[in-house]
Structures are given as structure tokens and as C-alpha cells.
VOGU-3710 file (C-alpha; in Angstrom, 3 decimals, decimal comma):
1> xxxxxxxxxx> -0,313/0,030/0,211  1,360/3,058/-0,754  1,775/6,407/1,232  -1,168/8,162/-0,918  -3,471/5,179/-0,026  -2,549/5,231/3,284  -2,771/8,846/3,536  -6,623/8,396/1,864  -7,526/5,633/4,131  -6,847/7,537/7,230
11> xxxxxxxxxx> -9,089/10,302/5,895  -11,735/8,046/5,000  -11,372/6,686/8,678  -11,655/10,079/10,372  -13,433/12,336/7,807  -12,026/15,828/6,607  -9,853/16,676/9,588  -9,933/20,645/8,366  -13,235/20,514/10,079  -11,642/20,029/13,676
21> xxxxxxxxxx> -9,982/23,477/13,843  -9,663/27,133/13,032  -7,613/30,111/12,903  -7,695/32,630/15,875  -7,437/36,502/14,668  -4,191/36,158/15,833  -2,922/33,565/13,630  -3,361/30,767/16,291  -4,635/27,347/15,200  -6,744/25,778/17,241
31> xxxxxxxxxx> -7,852/22,402/17,413  -11,574/21,260/18,593  -11,491/18,301/21,482  -14,434/16,920/23,524  -12,765/19,005/26,338  -12,649/22,411/24,061  -10,591/24,044/21,363  -6,366/23,836/22,365  -4,079/26,119/20,523  -1,596/23,920/18,572
41> xxxxxxxxxx> 0,633/26,614/17,335  0,989/29,026/14,342  2,448/29,618/11,124  4,252/33,049/10,916  4,118/34,791/7,471  1,318/32,633/6,176  -2,321/32,718/5,517  -4,945/31,345/8,008  -5,950/28,422/5,250  -2,243/27,911/4,882
51> xxxxxxxxxx> -1,521/27,806/8,568  -4,726/25,354/9,077  -3,442/23,109/6,329  -0,044/22,883/7,888  -1,507/21,114/10,828  -3,876/19,174/9,235  -0,800/17,474/7,366  1,072/17,181/10,627  -2,389/14,964/11,952  -2,339/13,759/8,431
61> xxxxxxxxxx> 0,709/12,320/8,771  0,119/10,467/12,206  -2,906/9,219/10,823  -1,334/7,750/7,817  1,140/6,022/10,266  -1,661/4,079/11,841  -3,266/3,249/8,588  -0,037/1,844/7,723  0,618/-0,134/10,562  -2,636/-1,416/10,597
71> xxxxxxxxxx> -2,234/-2,893/6,452  1,129/-4,201/8,054  -0,070/-5,812/10,295  -3,136/-7,446/8,459  -0,691/-8,844/5,653  1,319/-10,547/8,236  4,457/-8,962/7,535  4,851/-7,447/11,014  6,710/-9,028/13,752  3,374/-8,722/16,799
81> xxxxxxxxxx> 5,972/-7,236/19,572  7,138/-4,632/17,007  3,868/-4,027/16,414  2,495/-3,531/20,106  5,991/-1,436/20,321  4,510/0,849/17,530  0,835/1,265/18,857  2,847/2,279/22,243  4,876/4,594/20,054  1,741/6,238/18,254
91> xxxxxxxxxx> -0,269/6,314/21,212  2,322/8,724/22,974  2,481/10,555/19,617  -1,196/11,339/19,311  -1,259/12,204/22,979  1,408/14,826/22,246  0,251/15,819/18,935  -0,284/19,583/17,948  -2,458/19,006/14,665  -6,051/19,526/13,354
101> xxxxxxxxxx> -7,820/16,338/12,936  -10,451/13,811/14,512  -8,026/13,216/17,638  -10,507/10,907/19,632  -11,362/8,990/16,635  -7,448/8,437/15,582  -6,896/7,898/19,179  -9,607/5,117/19,314  -8,328/3,486/15,811  -4,835/2,962/17,963
111> xxxxxxxxxx> -6,609/1,818/20,804  -8,112/-1,165/18,476  -4,813/-2,124/16,818  -3,840/-4,523/19,486  -6,781/-6,551/18,778  -5,902/-6,515/15,307  -2,474/-7,830/16,035  -3,943/-11,042/17,972  -6,618/-11,113/15,106  -3,860/-11,849/12,477
121> xxxxxxxxxx> -1,307/-13,263/14,799  -1,763/-16,446/13,132  -1,626/-14,989/9,727  1,694/-13,732/10,376  2,965/-17,190/12,046  1,724/-18,646/8,609  3,839/-15,976/6,539  6,774/-16,835/8,585  6,706/-20,244/8,621  6,046/-20,042/4,765
131> xxxxxxxxxx> 8,790/-17,567/4,578  10,796/-20,026/6,417  9,520/-22,972/4,257  10,851/-20,946/1,270  13,863/-20,144/2,661  14,752/-23,584/3,256  13,650/-24,907/-0,292  15,609/-22,123/-1,867  18,842/-23,430/0,815  18,056/-26,984/-0,220
141> xxxxxxxxxx> 18,171/-25,933/-4,267  21,374/-24,168/-3,560  22,820/-27,255/-1,805  21,691/-29,145/-4,290  23,353/-27,323/-7,271  26,960/-27,195/-5,137  26,602/-30,748/-4,454  26,273/-31,657/-7,929  28,983/-29,162/-8,953  31,189/-31,250/-6,232
151> xxxxxxxxxx> 30,327/-34,520/-7,554  30,994/-33,835/-10,860  34,608/-32,411/-10,060  35,160/-35,297/-7,799  34,385/-37,533/-10,582  36,837/-35,947/-12,785  39,547/-35,642/-10,046  41,018/-39,119/-11,409  40,555/-38,251/-15,577  43,779/-38,302/-17,980
161> xxxxxxxxxx> 41,871/-35,984/-20,359  43,833/-33,331/-19,755  42,436/-31,115/-21,950  38,468/-31,493/-21,750  38,862/-32,471/-18,178  40,652/-28,989/-17,516  38,127/-26,949/-19,694  35,009/-28,755/-18,190  36,672/-28,104/-14,655  36,590/-24,187/-15,651
171> xxxxxxxxxx> 33,291/-24,315/-16,499  32,478/-25,850/-13,033  34,110/-23,171/-11,201  32,394/-20,604/-13,214  28,872/-22,194/-12,254  30,316/-22,216/-8,618  30,827/-18,755/-8,371  27,623/-18,419/-9,883  25,500/-20,443/-7,622  23,775/-19,189/-4,688
181> xxxxxxxxxx> 25,412/-18,856/-1,714  24,791/-20,791/1,380  25,602/-20,605/5,059  29,087/-19,901/6,062  29,992/-23,332/7,110  28,424/-25,618/4,685  29,579/-23,157/2,054  33,141/-24,001/3,345  32,787/-27,467/3,360  31,570/-28,177/0,179
191> xxxxxxxxxx> 33,784/-25,326/-1,137  36,659/-27,639/0,523  35,647/-30,725/-1,094  35,254/-28,751/-4,675  38,656/-27,285/-4,719  40,239/-30,483/-3,409  38,981/-32,361/-6,871  40,219/-29,443/-8,451  43,484/-29,456/-6,847  43,939/-33,588/-6,959
201> xxxxxxxxxx> 43,517/-33,215/-10,949  45,481/-30,332/-11,612  48,437/-31,290/-9,429  48,216/-34,890/-11,435  47,976/-33,080/-14,769  51,302/-31,184/-14,023  52,947/-34,464/-12,772  52,029/-35,667/-16,026  53,394/-32,889/-18,384  56,516/-32,839/-16,055
211> xxxxxxxxxx> 57,144/-36,508/-17,101  56,133/-35,702/-20,786  58,703/-33,172/-20,897  61,142/-35,404/-19,633  60,445/-38,392/-21,552  60,187/-35,959/-24,927  63,788/-34,782/-23,955  65,108/-38,408/-23,945  63,255/-38,874/-27,099  64,587/-36,198/-28,757
221> xxxxxxxxxx> 68,333/-37,373/-27,321  67,597/-40,882/-28,596  66,324/-40,089/-32,042  69,113/-37,077/-32,736  71,221/-39,841/-32,675  69,527/-41,957/-34,898  69,720/-39,143/-37,242  73,469/-38,560/-36,976  73,917/-42,381/-38,033  71,431/-42,307/-40,814
231> xxxxxxxxxx> 73,079/-38,849/-42,283  76,599/-41,082/-42,016  74,720/-43,752/-43,767  72,972/-41,480/-46,773  76,102/-41,678/-49,287  76,586/-45,311/-48,495  77,343/-48,148/-51,611  76,652/-51,002/-49,597  73,186/-51,002/-50,614  72,224/-54,433/-48,555
241> xxxxxxxxxx> 73,681/-53,908/-45,445  72,973/-50,319/-45,439  69,387/-50,833/-46,250  68,750/-53,418/-43,372  70,894/-51,006/-41,020  68,081/-48,384/-41,778  65,407/-50,873/-41,086  67,238/-51,310/-37,822  67,052/-47,665/-37,227  63,444/-47,315/-38,419
251> xxxxxxxxxx> 62,652/-49,832/-35,769  64,701/-47,871/-33,206  62,997/-44,654/-34,346  59,626/-46,254/-33,282  61,063/-48,237/-30,124  61,965/-44,375/-28,750  58,063/-43,170/-28,225  56,799/-39,884/-29,472  58,151/-36,791/-27,840  56,623/-32,830/-28,723
261> xxxxxxxxxx> 54,824/-32,890/-31,958  56,891/-29,689/-33,431  60,294/-31,369/-32,038  59,101/-34,338/-33,945  58,071/-33,109/-36,829  61,412/-31,590/-37,420  63,355/-34,485/-36,271  61,397/-36,809/-38,584  62,072/-34,557/-41,470  65,950/-34,847/-41,115
271> xxxxxxxxxx> 65,795/-38,472/-40,751  63,481/-38,974/-43,553  65,795/-36,787/-45,550  68,893/-38,865/-45,055  67,025/-41,926/-45,714  65,392/-40,762/-49,035  68,814/-39,802/-50,343  69,925/-43,346/-49,096  67,167/-45,208/-50,934  66,884/-43,015/-54,211
281> xxxxxxxxxx> 70,606/-43,525/-54,675  69,885/-47,564/-54,181  66,996/-47,171/-56,368  68,973/-45,441/-59,327  71,712/-48,092/-58,852  69,511/-50,781/-59,139  67,693/-49,431/-62,388  71,458/-49,187/-63,728  72,135/-52,742/-62,908  68,734/-53,944/-64,186
291> xxxxxxxxxx> 70,095/-53,927/-67,806  72,984/-55,481/-67,067  71,114/-58,320/-65,056  68,671/-59,021/-67,897  71,798/-59,508/-69,986  73,349/-61,677/-67,286  70,167/-63,821/-67,469  70,528/-64,369/-71,016  74,123/-65,638/-70,851  73,271/-68,131/-67,634
301> xxxxxxxxxx> 70,446/-69,510/-69,219  72,378/-70,177/-72,502  75,082/-71,529/-70,018  72,524/-73,586/-68,235  71,575/-75,621/-71,034  75,100/-76,547/-72,334  75,758/-77,653/-68,554  72,264/-79,930/-68,691  74,069/-81,041/-72,065  76,494/-83,206/-70,082
311> xxxxxxxxxx> 73,630/-85,850/-68,731  73,437/-88,444/-69,486  77,264/-89,062/-68,365  79,282/-91,623/-70,724  82,762/-90,109/-69,764  82,818/-89,218/-66,067  86,339/-87,740/-65,898  85,456/-85,627/-68,906  82,435/-84,896/-67,913  83,238/-83,632/-64,570
321> xxxxxxxxxx> 86,433/-81,465/-66,123  83,254/-79,788/-68,893  81,202/-78,896/-65,795  84,345/-77,573/-63,695  84,910/-75,012/-66,975  81,180/-74,172/-67,562  80,843/-73,704/-63,893  83,981/-71,159/-63,805  82,220/-69,273/-66,506  79,049/-69,217/-64,771
331> xxxxxxxxxx> 80,495/-67,518/-61,902  82,009/-64,966/-63,653  79,059/-63,653/-65,023  77,910/-60,875/-63,300  74,611/-60,279/-60,860  70,844/-61,694/-61,897  67,692/-61,214/-60,666  67,521/-63,539/-57,363  64,262/-64,850/-57,791  65,018/-65,801/-61,465
341> xxxxxxxxxx> 68,740/-66,768/-60,369  67,457/-69,419/-58,003  65,636/-71,363/-60,090  68,905/-71,794/-62,273  71,010/-72,365/-59,805  69,050/-75,469/-58,961  69,261/-77,027/-62,169  73,011/-76,508/-62,187  73,024/-78,358/-58,474  71,232/-81,370/-60,254
351> xxxxxxxxxx> 73,820/-81,803/-62,600  76,766/-81,142/-60,226  75,067/-83,520/-57,811  74,569/-86,368/-60,868  78,214/-85,771/-61,773  79,827/-85,839/-58,166  77,552/-89,091/-57,527  78,887/-91,067/-60,593  82,602/-89,288/-59,966  82,507/-90,752/-56,143
361> xxxxxxxxxx> 80,955/-94,300/-57,477  83,945/-94,934/-60,333  86,764/-93,719/-57,070  85,146/-96,393/-55,212  85,076/-99,269/-57,505  89,089/-98,423/-58,445  90,191/-98,282/-54,722  92,743/-101,010/-54,170  92,073/-101,340/-50,509  88,789/-101,676/-51,230
371> xxxxxxxxxx> 88,991/-104,555/-53,530  91,461/-106,169/-51,288  89,447/-106,467/-48,785  86,284/-107,602/-50,773  88,482/-110,419/-52,336  89,508/-111,113/-48,603  85,855/-111,411/-47,542  85,466/-114,106/-50,257  88,125/-116,362/-49,587  87,666/-116,274/-46,016
381> xxxxxxxxxx> 83,361/-116,976/-46,629  85,615/-119,888/-49,249  87,468/-121,207/-46,478  84,563/-121,452/-43,711  82,734/-123,252/-46,332  85,004/-125,811/-46,845  85,689/-126,273/-43,120  81,857/-126,635/-42,439  81,464/-129,116/-45,401  84,619/-131,267/-44,032
391> xxxxxxxxxx> 83,195/-131,293/-40,432  79,488/-132,262/-41,787  81,479/-135,416/-43,685  83,372/-136,669/-40,811  79,982/-136,237/-38,380  78,219/-138,190/-40,927  81,106/-141,037/-41,125  80,779/-141,138/-37,555  77,114/-141,358/-37,240  76,534/-138,166/-35,264
401> xxxxxxxxxx> 73,661/-137,052/-37,477  72,822/-134,014/-35,686  76,425/-132,523/-35,479  76,803/-133,240/-39,102  73,366/-130,831/-39,273  74,768/-128,417/-37,735  77,509/-127,968/-39,681  75,640/-128,426/-43,104  73,526/-125,313/-41,965  76,144/-123,407/-40,859
411> xxxxxxxxxx> 78,002/-124,083/-44,479  74,702/-123,118/-46,262  74,472/-119,532/-44,518  78,110/-118,821/-45,430  77,238/-119,827/-49,198  74,310/-117,197/-49,058  76,971/-114,726/-47,461  79,280/-115,733/-50,288  76,664/-115,139/-53,445  76,264/-111,298/-51,695
421> xxxxxxxxxx> 79,962/-110,674/-51,217  80,938/-112,151/-54,859  78,325/-109,939/-56,291  80,073/-106,873/-54,609  83,525/-108,248/-55,696  82,000/-108,191/-59,180  81,191/-104,749/-59,092  84,283/-103,497/-58,299  85,524/-105,179/-61,667  82,688/-103,388/-63,913
//
């Protein structure tokens, strides 16, 4: 209720205040009371109407306070104890008021306010309870907001998504700053948890990047050493050995791990330049040798035909000499593509194996020691057979049938051995 509305309400309650006053000839303003007219003051230099209006306004000001007090009590906005204190103050004001108006009615209206206080005490209590409930609800909502922020921060404390988690924690901090405040104790406890989670993540992140920094330095050192060796190998003409070494260096490069992106990129460019220099030279050399190797292949194909023509062998000694001469020519031919040479080498090896086998067989058959041993074995078996047959005849003459049978069986067994020994001896004579 505005001040103008309160003033109107007071006027409606007590009527026109000016009717309760008049101005004397000397300018003194009087208020009319049941006890008679009472002077309330004067307003020098002003007309009678202005002087009366001035003291009416003083009355209306107090009347407005009465109306305002009643309105606040009715709305439940005022503490009952404060209302009673305000009533006492208004009573004293009215009793000593130098104003023009219906002082009796105004005093009665103040006397009625205590009853109004009691009548609206329940409304005040209800409003107070509602305000308390609203305040508690607001506090609970604020607490829930901050609890949620704390829970999320704590859930991120062990994250290793350094960039996204760091950005998220910044957002959570901004949300915390914008969140409603709680009581000092609760706010401090929640902030301690929230701050602890952020600090835990920050400490782990700093440790992680410190380790990365150290690791990056180690990686850079290892890769620099690899680059130095690669540069030394860049102009090597040892194609196979150097290519294998570059493969080992590449494996070492991968095993060294990753460092800082910009440093890694620079080091990689240096390593790749050295590597490309070598392999470009190797490729150029290979292309140059391709023509030579094609010619060498033709020579080998022609030569393998001559070598295979040595089979079948009729003259072992002559075949071996011709193979040796052709093999010398084979070895003097330059490089040939590995996969094509392998097939030709297999054909050459087949001829060599055949000639070597025949040569070994001829050598074996002409070995005097072996021939003498074979003759000795045959003669030994002949002597043994003759001896067993002599024993068998003697046993039969003596009527020793069983003994004669044993001797005959021994002689028969050695005759079988003799046939094999004579066959072997005949091979030496071929």
C-alpha cells in the first residue's frame, strides 16, 4: 500500500480533518476536542488557510502511520512484538500531537490495533513459516546445485583427459561462482571438497606433463643419435647392409616413442631426408643394373643349357672337367635377379650332384684297398664253407647226424653270404 493510499485510508476513517480546527484573529491555530478548543501553534507569514493546512498535514501524517501499521499487521508482514511497540509509540505521538483533525477517533483507532494484532497473529505465523519454508527450499536447491558441482568435480579428479577435463573444471568453477550462497559452514565444507578435487586433478596434470617433458627430452636425444647415424649412411654404396641398417634404425625410431609434436616433426624430416637420399641412390643404382642383370640372365640361360647337355654322363672324368670349366664361366657372370637365378642354380646343382655321385662311385670301385678287402671277404667265406662241409662229412661218417646237420646249416648260411660278397666283388671289376 502506497503512502497516498494510506493517507486516503486514514482520511476515510476520520473524515475531513480541517473540520476539527480553526484559526484565531492573531493567527493561532486551534484544534477542537471534547474538552474544548486547544491551541496547537501558529505559522507566521502564512495565511489562515495555509496555517490550518499545515497543522492538518501533521495530523494526516500520524493518521497515515496508523493506517500503514494496520495494513502491515493485516498482511502478516510485521512481528507482533514490533507492532505492540509501534502502537505504544503512536499513542504517545497522538497524545502530544499538535495537529488538526479528529484526535479522538484517531486515538480510538490506535486502541483497536492490539486486537488487530491478535487477530492476525496466525497470519503472521503462517507467513513466517511460509517464508522459512521458502528459505529452506531455496537453501536446499542451492545446496543441491553445489553438491552436484562437487560430485562432478570429484568424479573428474582421476581423469586423464587433460584438455577436456581441464576445460570442464573451469566451467564448473564459473557455475560455482554464479551459484547461490549457503550458510558459511556448509559453503566452506562444499568448497573444500570442490577445491580438493580440482587441486588433485591439477597436480596430476602437472606431474603428467612434467613427465612428458622429461620423456620428450629423452626421446629427442635418442632420435638425434639415430639421425646422426642416418646422415653418415646416406651416401653409402653398401646397398644391402645399409638398407638393413636403415630398417633397424626405423625400428629404433619407433621404439624411441613420441616426443613434442613440433620437435618430432623436425627430427623426422631430418631422418627421412637422410633415408630418402640413400634409397634414391639405391633405386638409381638398381635401375642401372637392371639392364646388366637382364643380359646376365640370358648368358646364364644359355650356359645352363650347355651344362644340362652333359647328362647322361658316359665319360665321368671328361664330364667333370667340362662341368668345372662351365661352372667357372657361370661364376664369372655378374648379378642376376635373385628369384630367377635361384631356379637356374637349382638346375645347375642337379647336374653337379649327378656328376659328383658318378665320380664317387668310380673312385670307390677302383680303390685297391676296398678291392683287397672284398677279395679277403670272399676267400674267407670259401674257406669257412669248405671247413664246415669237411666237419659235416666227418660227423656223418661217425654217425653223428645232429652234429653233421649243424655243420651243413652253417655251411649253407655262409654260401648265401658268399653270393652277396662275390656280387660286390664283381662290381669292382666293372
